[in-house]
TIPA-537696 format. One record per residue (C-alpha): residue number from 1; residue in one letter; x, y, z. Coordinates in nm, 4 decimals. Last residue first. Layout:
// TIPA-537696
<atom num="NUM" residuo="A" px="X" py="Y" pz="Z"/>
...
//
This chain:
// TIPA-537696
<atom num="108" residuo="E" px="-1.1446" py="0.1860" pz="-1.1627"/>
<atom num="107" residuo="I" px="-0.8406" py="0.1066" pz="-1.3782"/>
<atom num="106" residuo="I" px="-0.9041" py="0.1565" pz="-1.7498"/>
<atom num="105" residuo="S" px="-0.7516" py="-0.0999" pz="-1.9839"/>
<atom num="104" residuo="G" px="-0.4507" py="-0.0261" pz="-2.2045"/>
<atom num="103" residuo="S" px="-0.2918" py="-0.3640" pz="-2.1313"/>
<atom num="102" residuo="K" px="0.0620" py="-0.2554" pz="-2.0431"/>
<atom num="101" residuo="K" px="0.0031" py="0.1166" pz="-1.9868"/>
<atom num="100" residuo="S" px="-0.2788" py="0.0407" pz="-1.7445"/>
<atom num="99" residuo="Y" px="-0.5239" py="0.3284" pz="-1.7196"/>
<atom num="98" residuo="R" px="-0.6173" py="0.5905" pz="-1.4616"/>
<atom num="97" residuo="V" px="-0.9175" py="0.8135" pz="-1.5200"/>
<atom num="96" residuo="K" px="-0.9857" py="1.1866" pz="-1.5669"/>
<atom num="95" residuo="R" px="-1.3543" py="1.2457" pz="-1.6404"/>
<atom num="94" residuo="G" px="-1.4509" py="1.4585" pz="-1.9425"/>
<atom num="93" residuo="D" px="-1.7571" py="1.2649" pz="-2.0683"/>
<atom num="92" residuo="E" px="-1.5550" py="1.1178" pz="-2.3544"/>
<atom num="91" residuo="T" px="-1.2939" py="0.9877" pz="-2.1089"/>
<atom num="90" residuo="F" px="-0.9763" py="1.1741" pz="-2.0150"/>
<atom num="89" residuo="R" px="-0.6616" py="0.9719" pz="-1.9761"/>
<atom num="88" residuo="F" px="-0.3947" py="0.9096" pz="-1.7116"/>
<atom num="87" residuo="G" px="-0.1121" py="0.6588" pz="-1.7072"/>
<atom num="86" residuo="V" px="-0.0071" py="0.3842" pz="-1.4674"/>
<atom num="85" residuo="R" px="0.2839" py="0.1466" pz="-1.5071"/>
<atom num="84" residuo="T" px="0.2143" py="-0.2227" pz="-1.4854"/>
<atom num="83" residuo="R" px="0.2425" py="-0.5336" pz="-1.2724"/>
<atom num="82" residuo="E" px="0.0726" py="-0.8320" pz="-1.4271"/>
<atom num="81" residuo="G" px="-0.2720" py="-0.9674" pz="-1.3308"/>
<atom num="80" residuo="S" px="-0.4070" py="-0.9114" pz="-1.6829"/>
<atom num="79" residuo="T" px="-0.7388" py="-0.7428" pz="-1.6023"/>
<atom num="78" residuo="P" px="-0.6775" py="-0.5902" pz="-1.2575"/>
<atom num="77" residuo="C" px="-0.3305" py="-0.4592" pz="-1.3542"/>
<atom num="76" residuo="V" px="-0.1001" py="-0.4825" pz="-1.0512"/>
<atom num="75" residuo="L" px="0.0285" py="-0.1398" pz="-0.9450"/>
<atom num="74" residuo="M" px="0.3971" py="-0.1085" pz="-0.8758"/>
<atom num="73" residuo="V" px="0.5683" py="-0.0603" pz="-0.5402"/>
<atom num="72" residuo="N" px="0.9128" py="0.0633" pz="-0.4336"/>
<atom num="71" residuo="S" px="0.8752" py="0.4141" pz="-0.5810"/>
<atom num="70" residuo="L" px="0.5758" py="0.4760" pz="-0.3552"/>
<atom num="69" residuo="H" px="0.7925" py="0.4403" pz="-0.0433"/>
<atom num="68" residuo="L" px="0.6794" py="0.1694" pz="0.1951"/>
<atom num="67" residuo="P" px="0.4990" py="0.2303" pz="0.5254"/>
<atom num="66" residuo="A" px="0.5374" py="-0.0142" pz="0.8155"/>
<atom num="65" residuo="E" px="0.2879" py="-0.2954" pz="0.8691"/>
<atom num="64" residuo="F" px="0.2606" py="-0.3913" pz="1.2358"/>
<atom num="63" residuo="E" px="0.3766" py="-0.6553" pz="1.4850"/>
<atom num="62" residuo="I" px="0.3601" py="-0.5773" pz="1.8577"/>
<atom num="61" residuo="I" px="0.5790" py="-0.7584" pz="2.1121"/>
<atom num="60" residuo="Q" px="0.4402" py="-0.7407" pz="2.4641"/>
<atom num="59" residuo="A" px="0.5041" py="-0.6221" pz="2.8185"/>
<atom num="58" residuo="P" px="0.1966" py="-0.6562" pz="3.0388"/>
<atom num="57" residuo="I" px="-0.0695" py="-0.3854" pz="3.0854"/>
<atom num="56" residuo="Q" px="-0.1164" py="-0.3274" pz="3.4619"/>
<atom num="55" residuo="Q" px="-0.4516" py="-0.2338" pz="3.6185"/>
<atom num="54" residuo="G" px="-0.4947" py="0.0445" pz="3.8748"/>
<atom num="53" residuo="G" px="-0.8092" py="0.1827" pz="3.7130"/>
<atom num="52" residuo="P" px="-0.6380" py="0.3354" pz="3.4109"/>
<atom num="51" residuo="A" px="-0.3460" py="0.1349" pz="3.2769"/>
<atom num="50" residuo="P" px="0.0063" py="0.1075" pz="3.4102"/>
<atom num="49" residuo="R" px="0.2838" py="0.0053" pz="3.1736"/>
<atom num="48" residuo="A" px="0.4782" py="-0.3058" pz="3.0806"/>
<atom num="47" residuo="K" px="0.7301" py="-0.2167" pz="2.8143"/>
<atom num="46" residuo="R" px="0.6553" py="-0.2444" pz="2.4465"/>
<atom num="45" residuo="H" px="0.8758" py="-0.4274" pz="2.1981"/>
<atom num="44" residuo="R" px="0.8133" py="-0.3281" pz="1.8365"/>
<atom num="43" residuo="K" px="0.8115" py="-0.5670" pz="1.5430"/>
<atom num="42" residuo="L" px="0.8040" py="-0.4808" pz="1.1735"/>
<atom num="41" residuo="I" px="0.6053" py="-0.6310" pz="0.8853"/>
<atom num="40" residuo="N" px="0.6978" py="-0.4891" pz="0.5447"/>
<atom num="39" residuo="V" px="0.4027" py="-0.6530" pz="0.3634"/>
<atom num="38" residuo="G" px="0.0845" py="-0.8162" pz="0.4983"/>
<atom num="37" residuo="N" px="-0.1498" py="-0.5326" pz="0.3947"/>
<atom num="36" residuo="V" px="0.0374" py="-0.2519" pz="0.2191"/>
<atom num="35" residuo="I" px="0.0916" py="0.0899" pz="0.3780"/>
<atom num="34" residuo="V" px="0.1832" py="0.3505" pz="0.1189"/>
<atom num="33" residuo="R" px="0.4363" py="0.6324" pz="0.1128"/>
<atom num="32" residuo="N" px="0.4867" py="0.9634" pz="-0.0677"/>
<atom num="31" residuo="K" px="0.5207" py="1.1496" pz="0.2684"/>
<atom num="30" residuo="N" px="0.2452" py="1.4058" pz="0.2091"/>
<atom num="29" residuo="V" px="0.0199" py="1.1497" pz="0.0358"/>
<atom num="28" residuo="L" px="0.0289" py="0.8781" pz="0.3027"/>
<atom num="27" residuo="V" px="-0.1816" py="0.6157" pz="0.1238"/>
<atom num="26" residuo="R" px="-0.3586" py="0.3542" pz="0.3370"/>
<atom num="25" residuo="V" px="-0.4524" py="-0.0134" pz="0.3227"/>
<atom num="24" residuo="V" px="-0.3049" py="-0.0888" pz="-0.0195"/>
<atom num="23" residuo="E" px="-0.3717" py="-0.4544" pz="-0.0998"/>
<atom num="22" residuo="G" px="-0.0873" py="-0.7007" pz="-0.1171"/>
<atom num="21" residuo="R" px="0.1710" py="-0.8612" pz="-0.3394"/>
<atom num="20" residuo="L" px="0.5177" py="-0.9875" pz="-0.2510"/>
<atom num="19" residuo="G" px="0.7895" py="-0.9910" pz="-0.5168"/>
<atom num="18" residuo="K" px="1.0461" py="-0.7890" pz="-0.3208"/>
<atom num="17" residuo="D" px="0.9797" py="-0.8019" pz="0.0549"/>
<atom num="16" residuo="K" px="1.3383" py="-0.7189" pz="0.1593"/>
<atom num="15" residuo="G" px="1.3606" py="-0.4187" pz="-0.0706"/>
<atom num="14" residuo="A" px="1.2489" py="-0.3380" pz="-0.4232"/>
<atom num="13" residuo="I" px="0.9608" py="-0.4235" pz="-0.6609"/>
<atom num="12" residuo="V" px="0.6764" py="-0.4720" pz="-0.4112"/>
<atom num="11" residuo="E" px="0.3564" py="-0.5642" pz="-0.5948"/>
<atom num="10" residuo="V" px="0.0340" py="-0.3668" pz="-0.5670"/>
<atom num="9" residuo="M" px="-0.3397" py="-0.4424" pz="-0.5506"/>
<atom num="8" residuo="D" px="-0.5396" py="-0.1205" pz="-0.5179"/>
<atom num="7" residuo="G" px="-0.7780" py="-0.0649" pz="-0.2228"/>
<atom num="6" residuo="Q" px="-0.6428" py="0.2793" pz="-0.1320"/>
<atom num="5" residuo="Q" px="-0.4953" py="0.4511" pz="-0.4348"/>
<atom num="4" residuo="V" px="-0.1785" py="0.4269" pz="-0.6403"/>
<atom num="3" residuo="R" px="-0.1252" py="0.6672" pz="-0.9318"/>
<atom num="2" residuo="Q" px="-0.2740" py="0.9497" pz="-0.7276"/>
<atom num="1" residuo="M" px="-0.5274" py="1.2025" pz="-0.8569"/>
//
Protein backbone atom coordinates (compact mmCIF):
# COMPACT_ATOMS: atom_id res chain seq x y z
CA UNK A 1 0.00 0.00 0.00
CA UNK A 2 1.34 3.41 -1.02
CA UNK A 3 1.33 6.49 1.19
CA UNK A 4 0.08 8.60 -1.73
CA UNK A 5 -2.52 7.17 -4.08
CA UNK A 6 -4.33 8.27 -7.21
CA UNK A 7 -7.06 10.79 -6.39
CA UNK A 8 -5.38 12.13 -3.22
CA UNK A 9 -4.95 15.87 -2.67
CA UNK A 10 -1.26 16.73 -2.16
CA UNK A 11 0.80 19.85 -1.55
CA UNK A 12 4.23 20.44 -3.09
CA UNK A 13 6.80 21.05 -0.34
CA UNK A 14 9.96 21.60 -2.44
CA UNK A 15 10.92 22.97 -5.84
CA UNK A 16 9.64 25.72 -8.11
CA UNK A 17 5.97 24.93 -7.40
CA UNK A 18 6.32 24.90 -3.60
CA UNK A 19 2.99 25.57 -1.87
CA UNK A 20 0.77 24.54 -4.77
CA UNK A 21 -1.91 21.90 -4.23
CA UNK A 22 -3.40 19.49 -6.71
CA UNK A 23 -4.92 16.08 -7.18
CA UNK A 24 -2.72 13.07 -7.97
CA UNK A 25 -3.46 11.95 -11.52
CA UNK A 26 -1.06 9.01 -11.62
CA UNK A 27 1.46 7.27 -9.36
CA UNK A 28 4.61 5.85 -10.98
CA UNK A 29 5.45 3.21 -8.36
CA UNK A 30 8.70 1.91 -9.90
CA UNK A 31 10.17 5.41 -10.20
CA UNK A 32 8.81 6.79 -6.87
CA UNK A 33 7.11 9.68 -8.67
CA UNK A 34 3.65 11.19 -8.93
CA UNK A 35 1.94 13.30 -11.57
CA UNK A 36 -0.12 16.10 -10.00
CA UNK A 37 -2.84 17.96 -11.89
CA UNK A 38 -1.83 21.56 -12.66
CA UNK A 39 1.62 21.34 -11.04
CA UNK A 40 5.13 21.17 -12.58
CA UNK A 41 3.97 22.25 -16.04
CA UNK A 42 6.63 21.85 -18.74
CA UNK A 43 6.64 22.86 -22.40
CA UNK A 44 7.89 20.84 -25.35
CA UNK A 45 8.33 22.19 -28.88
CA UNK A 46 7.31 19.74 -31.58
CA UNK A 47 8.40 19.98 -35.18
CA UNK A 48 5.96 19.88 -38.06
CA UNK A 49 5.58 16.29 -39.20
CA UNK A 50 3.69 14.33 -41.84
CA UNK A 51 0.51 12.55 -40.85
CA UNK A 52 -1.18 9.58 -42.48
CA UNK A 53 -3.12 10.41 -45.63
CA UNK A 54 -0.73 13.06 -46.93
CA UNK A 55 -1.71 15.63 -44.30
CA UNK A 56 0.80 17.80 -42.41
CA UNK A 57 0.68 18.33 -38.61
CA UNK A 58 1.91 21.87 -37.86
CA UNK A 59 4.66 22.73 -35.38
CA UNK A 60 3.29 23.36 -31.90
CA UNK A 61 4.19 23.92 -28.26
CA UNK A 62 2.76 21.23 -25.96
CA UNK A 63 2.29 21.82 -22.23
CA UNK A 64 2.14 18.81 -19.89
CA UNK A 65 2.49 17.87 -16.22
CA UNK A 66 5.88 16.33 -15.49
CA UNK A 67 6.33 13.80 -12.67
CA UNK A 68 7.44 14.94 -9.20
CA UNK A 69 9.40 12.83 -6.75
CA UNK A 70 7.34 11.44 -3.86
CA UNK A 71 9.60 13.13 -1.32
CA UNK A 72 8.59 16.55 -2.71
CA UNK A 73 4.87 16.18 -1.96
CA UNK A 74 2.85 15.74 1.23
CA UNK A 75 -0.67 14.46 1.57
CA UNK A 76 -3.35 16.98 2.55
CA UNK A 77 -5.58 15.65 5.34
CA UNK A 78 -9.19 15.45 4.07
CA UNK A 79 -10.67 16.40 7.46
CA UNK A 80 -8.44 19.27 8.60
CA UNK A 81 -7.17 20.52 5.23
CA UNK A 82 -3.56 20.68 6.50
CA UNK A 83 -0.65 18.75 5.08
CA UNK A 84 0.23 15.71 7.13
CA UNK A 85 2.39 12.63 7.37
CA UNK A 86 0.78 9.28 6.67
CA UNK A 87 0.79 6.23 8.92
CA UNK A 88 -0.72 2.78 8.67
CA UNK A 89 -3.09 0.97 11.04
CA UNK A 90 -5.12 -2.20 11.11
CA UNK A 91 -8.84 -1.88 11.76
CA UNK A 92 -10.86 -4.27 13.94
CA UNK A 93 -11.84 -6.30 10.89
CA UNK A 94 -8.16 -6.72 9.90
CA UNK A 95 -7.93 -4.23 7.01
CA UNK A 96 -4.79 -2.12 6.64
CA UNK A 97 -5.69 1.57 6.28
CA UNK A 98 -3.87 4.87 6.01
CA UNK A 99 -4.33 7.51 8.70
CA UNK A 100 -3.34 11.13 9.21
CA UNK A 101 -0.67 11.49 11.88
CA UNK A 102 -1.74 15.08 12.55
CA UNK A 103 -5.46 14.55 13.10
CA UNK A 104 -5.54 10.79 13.64
CA UNK A 105 -8.40 10.32 11.17
CA UNK A 106 -8.51 7.48 8.66
CA UNK A 107 -7.85 8.38 5.03
CA UNK A 108 -10.09 6.50 2.58
